[in-house]
C-alpha positions, 0 to 999 in steps of 0.5 A: 799457172806452173805446176810447182805453183799450183803443188804449193797452193796445196800445201801449208794447211794447219794441223787442226784443219787436217783434224777436222778434215778427218772428222767429216770424212770419217762422219760421212763414211760412218754414215754411208756404212751404217744409214742407221747412224744419221738418225742419232748424229744429224738434226731431226727435230722430232728427235732432238730431245732426248737426242739432244747431241745432235745439236753439235753433231750435225754440223759434222756429217755431210750426206753426200760426196760432192758436200764433204768435198766442198766443206773439206776445200773450204775449210783448208783453205779458209782455215790456212788464212784466218787460223794463223791470224786468230791462233788455234784455240780461237779458231776452234772455239769460232767453230764450235759455237757457230756450229752449236748456236746454227744448229739451235736456230735451225732446230727452232725454225724447224719447229716453228715451220711445222706449227705453222704449216703443220707439215710433218717433213719438218720435223723429220727430215735430217739437217747436217752439214759443215756449211753453216760453219763454212759460211760463218768463216767467210764472215771471217775473210770478210772481216779481216781482208775485206778490200782483197780481190780474189782471183780469178773471180776478180771479187772483193772478199767483203762479198763473199758471204752476200754472194754465196747467200744470194746464190743459196737464195736464188737455188732454193727456188729450184730444189725440192727441199731447200730447207735442208740447207737454206736456213744453216747458210743463213743462221751460220752466217748471222751467227759468225757475224754477232760473234764477231761483231760483238763477243771475240776477244782479241788476243793482244789487247783483250777487247771484245768485238769489231765496231767498226762501220766496215763490218756493219750488218748493213755491209752484206748488202748493196749502198742503195738499200743500207739506208733502209737497213741501217735503222733496223740493224741499230735496234739490235746493235744496241741490244747487243752492243750495250752490255759491251760498251758498259764493259769497255767503259768499266775497263777504262777504255773510253772516256765519255763518248771518246775512244782511248787509242788502241780502242776497237775501231782502232784495233779492228783496222790494225787487225785488217792490216795484219790480215792483209799483211799475212796474206800478202807474205804467204803469196810472197813466199808461195812466188818464191818457191814457185820461182825456185823450183822452176829455177832448179827444172831449168838447170838440167835443160841448160846443163844439157844445151852445154853438153851438146 
């Protein structure tokens, strides 16, 4: 890859993502300079009451350098793809909802583990990190460009959330305290999928969710075990989707069981096509810029040759 292409790869990041990067960096620096701050901003289950704000702040606090660097890179590159499609307001809303609900689920899990095992470390370990939001954003990538091949990995985007979770589970067998990161990744992925599947409102139509089969819960698993996953997932689907379908019927989006033109499955397909087009246009623009930069560097060489 040429230098102009590499340089262009690190441009075009959105203002919102840059602002969130500043928040992540400042949070990391704060807990390094003033370690006692971690007690108030990280999620420590025994102190969440009365420090309830840590359900929000914990997601923006990275405790190590490699964690903050990986979060920054993930946010910038995923945000570069998703924010132009979702819009800045929806992108920020998604981050807030996934971060908060992930923290709530992690808090409940930690309290439950304490009562099951009676080990106090579940109550007092500081839990924090942006990884839950990033795993949720990967679900957004799965939804928008599921069949896009990610180079140089040579895997389709729809498998990214599943691969990340699988790697995290495997690594958890070789780490001392997997409870500090594994629940955050799992709940971040699941909350992100629930929001996109049932609650995200489309700007163009006002519809909610993405009921397409290509975005079903079983698509996170290999096809071999999907027949086992589908019956279980359908129970929760009926619980969450019942209100959505009733709302759509009330609005006139369906007639009996037949969806009208422009209903959610069709809109989901259009959204994926729009995401693929946006990615292709961005890649084409980057190639043109790289080609233009290369031609400019070639011109002085040709002039020098002519002078000789």
